[in-house]
SEPA-752850 format. One record per residue (C-alpha): x, y, z. Coordinates in steps of 0.001 Angstrom, whole numbers, plus 500000, padded with zeros to 6 digits. Layout:
<nodes>
XYZ;...
</nodes>
This chain:
<nodes>
819826409973924361;816983407738923295;817337403973923212;818521402653920012;815324400361919716;812971403500920085;815012405221917443;814735402233915007;811064401631915620;810209405393915323;812200405555912095;810393402466910712;807092404012911328;808017407205909639;809765405530906850;813026407140907803;816758405664907807;818592405316911106;821866407128910984;824095409174913345;821889412054913213;818616410092913262;817465411158916684;817166414926915752;815577414008912327;813121411704913961;812214414212916684;811691416922914087;809579414536911799;807157413752914702;807073417448915783;806356418612912230;803747416053911406;802347414296914659;799228413190912705;801451411022910459;802948409364913421;799668408870915001;798381407289911878;801258404940911775;800685404035915420;797010403576914683;797744401084911879;800077399229914170;797503398969916872;794870397822914264;797231395046913208;797874393949916840;796007390977918153;796018392549921491;793970395540920403;790307394645920394;788572398070920627;788736401582921900;789992400917925431;792686398358924467;793726400728921726;794180403576924213;796294401321926484;798364400244923479;798890403943922509;800006404904926043;802384402041926077;803923403140922767;804196406616923884;806143405732927012;808381403533924933;809248406460922630;809795408680925610;811402411981924704;811428411566921012;807839412873921204;807591416583922452;804644417509924636;802707419311921809;803098416495919356;802043414023922140;798835416003922502;798171415884918675;799045412310918613;796385411470921391;793775413460919474;794470411914916066;794445408403917475;791265409078919411;789647410323916195;790707407192914221;789884404692917069;786296406182917202;785332403906914219;786006400901916449;782938401890918550;
</nodes>
């Protein structure tokens, strides 16, 4: 079972409601479209005062992925890394 705060934040990033079956729905949504989740994380990072460039963006992403834990399956995690890397290249 994933922590309630991780479910709530993932649902917010995906524009989904949190309900009793939310964990499975959120897991599925991330797996089906990891680029969408990466884009949401990128937007969140871009709005953060703590993210000032590519390196701090990468640290931010890693911290968020650890926070979301097993909500993100390994193949989706890889796709999220790649999409975030592509997006953050513009910060160079």
